[in-house]
Each structure stands twice: as structure tokens, then as C-alpha cells.
Steps between C-alpha positions, in 0.01 A plus 500: 500500500637836398290796615612821335393845618745733324280806563377695800129546571431874524173688457320197363760423231810284460790737441871457436727604784716804431793303636458244224611234747349165579611241754457122498281341765664190649332184626662454845465122481673454163689831453351514148346811343121478508409857407602852407399820675579868432714723719335837553695824514407770751336695217287192421390486863425872496272442198321222685453726803367779276254255343379391842477861617292599198278194539438596862446873450301482175394140447187317609647243741508697830156646426332168431258354752621203699258287299662609173853435626388167639366393160834569329694320771269199478569486126874507578450210741312307234782549250757387756293195586476414131881517478559318829699209355720741303563707812596189696745387233653846480537521877673161521747600230563856621499469881600136546185419694383140521182414314298472820639831623423670169143372489429612857714771661642653185194519272186348652490690829573847357238443231243411766596809700475722192152373419389531863627858504307583184178322593476546877747736668468784249120490494467482880774743601354826642626752243268763645324509835299771674619679811250544783373857552722707725429814702748784546454862400251355253328174418682306231546162340714344229652192341831321511611405150765253389668609177777345289847597614625582151786361293640183656846354435489126565840333542494124551754230589619189318392221736123505441478721190140450387374488859673825595399675178132424567520577872608852403308552178167373633445751782656785302255446214208442734571831674499684167873565480702489181817295510854433383603142570869418524585130541830362625764484222521120521123437478347760264293272278217448749455876511494560126237232448273721711522760222342251260236415760418868556462555126261207461294602804462861383691680775519867391832612355753638742347328804762225488852566375777239521872575499794274581860583567769558755568748781439811286153373412405476865667830585278688255191343657601589856608859429273629222263761652207379286491171696280519811554161664766229479429139594821297525576139584860394555784507749506733800826654371339605173179595681690759702639646177149518353382687809790747475447558128127559543535739793587824313171486305301375802372188328307246698707181524377146567784258571475121524850393599689213659431264785661253736185357645480271803291185537448429873454129584375449856571185701149357450482559123420213263839463328356277228300802384772753575773340292313535171463873562868541588624308197262679267618845609861401434451348153196683357630682192850418622445718806457816293216651699521791741227363728626143529554378856872415487583542871361194679480569874433174686462416869818335626312187604398435137805635318677173416178331390401784270849532348496132401159541335613811309817322384292210369260737325769711334702195394199360313432817296544447126701788355521547126327614182200707615311407182488139618173433687673308782766762576454650847766773488652690211792742467577840640419789271851587386869420534541812714233385745657155527838659574342710776336195660821296480699780660258522793513122543877527537448780751282268708767232504760757603272621780497152650154381396466136393383393156242229564396465134620635167722804459622428148378456144287196406682221323422453134371855445792657318289770335261733675529697822427224750581473871422205725226532763704597804451499878720656768482393866695612807399852401490806723264779406786752492669318210485649151315193370222571754484872427563535125258392232632210291228515233596143429415149624669533839341471844636531854387338824523692829386356837305684772393426856162668547247720319660826609840394365340385174330837451821687585700300246232541234494877551881528517524579129519806277210350307134449582316353203354166600497236770346178622401332828428132564345391832240245609300771673382751234434763767864482609615512137282804434640676807853443370400613149377833634843570649698441179576830328426402142240579236361146479504197730361150438375289791539122463554532127253778432172485313607267221565759233588856412181697553423798275335664801811532716769766477870442446792717606763544764619667815848652540739442206243283325332802349228761501134463414292196409401295198191284425139538611346824619832624642676450167235696313507775761871568431411629151225736620505854635249611765309823442252661738230725348273691736219749455283709727141401560399799711665795669399740775 
């Protein structure tokens, strides 16, 4: 499969980049070229921003009723659903996701969320509500309106490209914003296919613009005064730069950044159920997920038992070609990411932690950016491997003595994105969950799926703002109060 997008999508048309440059898109499992994408210059990005600005200031999209916007978004969902198999194949080839992962987390779940946003959230969200009468120098009343924030720059990451693109594009469109979408340089194809989908669904020109490129591309989006809001997903280091670049023009910034989330396993937890969750969070998409629970905190009385179960689980994982239906873990996204993970593994060994499983490259996989599922034990929470995000298939086990110590270890992190608690007594587990300073916490495995109704985002260095559900839509809306006098003395 060779998917070629040599042109940018600007103002409803496919246009040649002024740079004249294209870059190959590499399959991380085979290191073969599977596509071509353009590299935008800063002037190309400026044109895309101008198109979005014009579409917002003069076009119909922000003035449409929620019912009209909903109808267009439902058509987009229908087109995506029609192309589901194609999207799955593209995701496997571009991101290295396994087939099961592509069909669920990568494509299926974001599609369900997008449709739910269009059909339920948008139509039920209170875009305008009356204020009760108030008495001061005169009698007055009014309304509180929610209005689109403006031009939105949407910058996504490489690990879940289609998922992240839709998690940003959906609420921005639903709010009535116009957008410029910038995918990660290594996974641009799943963004450009949205241009084709927008065309077929009849999204007005200029409402969605798609540009790909390097640092200069992002810099134009974060500094151009015509952009009103920036939504960024990526590392905390880059997130801080985005915040600095946006500050002079007072843009609103939504940041979904890194994590080093803790999974607390109490002494009475059912380890047969726990181990599947622990193994999954280490190997799912080769550990390339900011919310994965990669710090396993276990009561000392159950530590040895759980470690043996995790070792057995990780040792049985089939690593290989993600296109194969029985593969359970694919590659990392790039050679650079593999090098970063391998360097941190060596740091863990130097710190005195013990490699219980893995730590190297899988035998027989000479091509592709693979790393073995890896587990460190004899870990102290102060170690770099317990504090820094691997973004790879590496987990650590840290013991604790009681609930207070578990909570203290969980919160002893620069991050605060996710967390988990396992205990026989759900009331006890819930009490612990309330004390963990993170944006989401699952109790005894959670509710069995990623709900479109919940919000997602972090405390501390894990970011600013929220995505998904009502909270995600709210980020792309301004609040306006309009009052008028009813009577005066």
C-alpha cells in the first residue's frame, strides 16, 4: 500500500506546498516507505490560518445552528464508517498498531466518540441559558451564551494519530470553530485522509485545513496572532514551549502531555484479574500511551506473587508484524523513540534496578523498531525509571506497606494523568482513588471501556484543560453574558 498525499489541504482545495518538499512515511514494523506527505513552509501555514480566519469571520460555520453542524458531522462519521477497513489498514501500516488495537483504540473508539459528540453532546449541551432576574439599582435579567472560541490550531502526536486527530477536531467543529490540523511528521497520512472525508461530507471550505511539517510549521501555529486557541498533544517539554510561544498573543492553550501513572494493588486484590491489566498497560501499542499505568505499586505481602504472574504474562506476548491477526505487540513508532527507550533501560540497570523480563530487542526481528516487553523490579520511586516516561513497553514494580504510603508514592511524580486502584472492598478503593492527584482513576479495572461521557486530562506536568465529553467541548467555547433591564425606578 502506497498512500500519496503530495499536497496540503487549504481552504477546501489540495494545494502544492511552497517548499516543494515531500517526505516519505515509514512503516515502523518494516522500515519500508508506505506513503508520501508534503512539508509545509511557514507561508503555507500562514495561508491555512488565513483561510480558517476568513471561514470563521465570514463563513457560515460558526453561525450555523447546532442542528446544522450536527448534520454535517454525522455525514462525516458516516463517511469514516464507510472507510473503516481502509482506516484500519492505514493505521496498522503508519503507526505500527496491532490489528486489534487499530480496530478498537485507534479507529473504532474515536469514531464512536465523534458520532456521540455529533448526535448527543452537541445537541444537548446548553449553548444558551437564561439567568434568573436580579435586583440592584434596577430589575434586570439576561442570558449566558456559549460561542465558538475562534480559529483553533490542533497539533497531534504520533502514537494514536487518528484517535488524537478526532479527539481535537470533533469538539472544535462541534463548537463552531474553524481549524488547522497539524499531525506528527511521522504519521501524517491519517490526518490528510480527513481532508477527503470533509470534502465528501460537505464541510464548508476553510473550516478544516491540514498542514504537515517540522518545527517551523508548529511555530507558525503557536505564534500567529490570527489563531485563538491551540490544542496540543505531546511531551511535557514541547508543551512548555507551546505555552511560551502562545503567551505573547494570549492564546488559550489546551495541553495533553505525558504521564507516569501508578496502579495501586492492595493486599486483598484478586491478582488473577490484576495481572491482565498490568501486562496490557505495558504492551498495548508497545507502551506508547501517556495514560498507561506503568508504575505498579503492590503491597509487600503480594509483591513476589504478582511479579511472577507479570513475568509469565510478558514472556508469553507475541511480538512481531502488527498486520498479523495474532500479533499482540508491534514496534515503537520510530528509530529515535526506540533509542530513547533503550537508553532509559540502561539507566535503570545503572541505577541498580533488576531486569526481571526483557530489556533488549526481540530475536528474529531484524527490521522494524522493536523492543522486548520489559519489567524492572527492585525499583525505588526516586529512580529515573520510576519518574521519567518511557513511552515504550517497560513497566516498574514498587512495593508499599499501607494505603497512605501507596498514595504518597503515587503522588510523588511530576505527572498526574491517570491511575488505578485494586482492592476487594470497593469503598476502600474509591477512598484511595479520591486521594490520587490525577485526571482519571480506574477502580478494579474501571467500567470496561473508554466512555465518551468522561473527561480526559492531567494535573501538574501532565497538562492543562480537558478532552472528551462535555468538558472537551467546553474548551472550544467562549462564555458571554448578555443582560438587559426589565424595569427601573
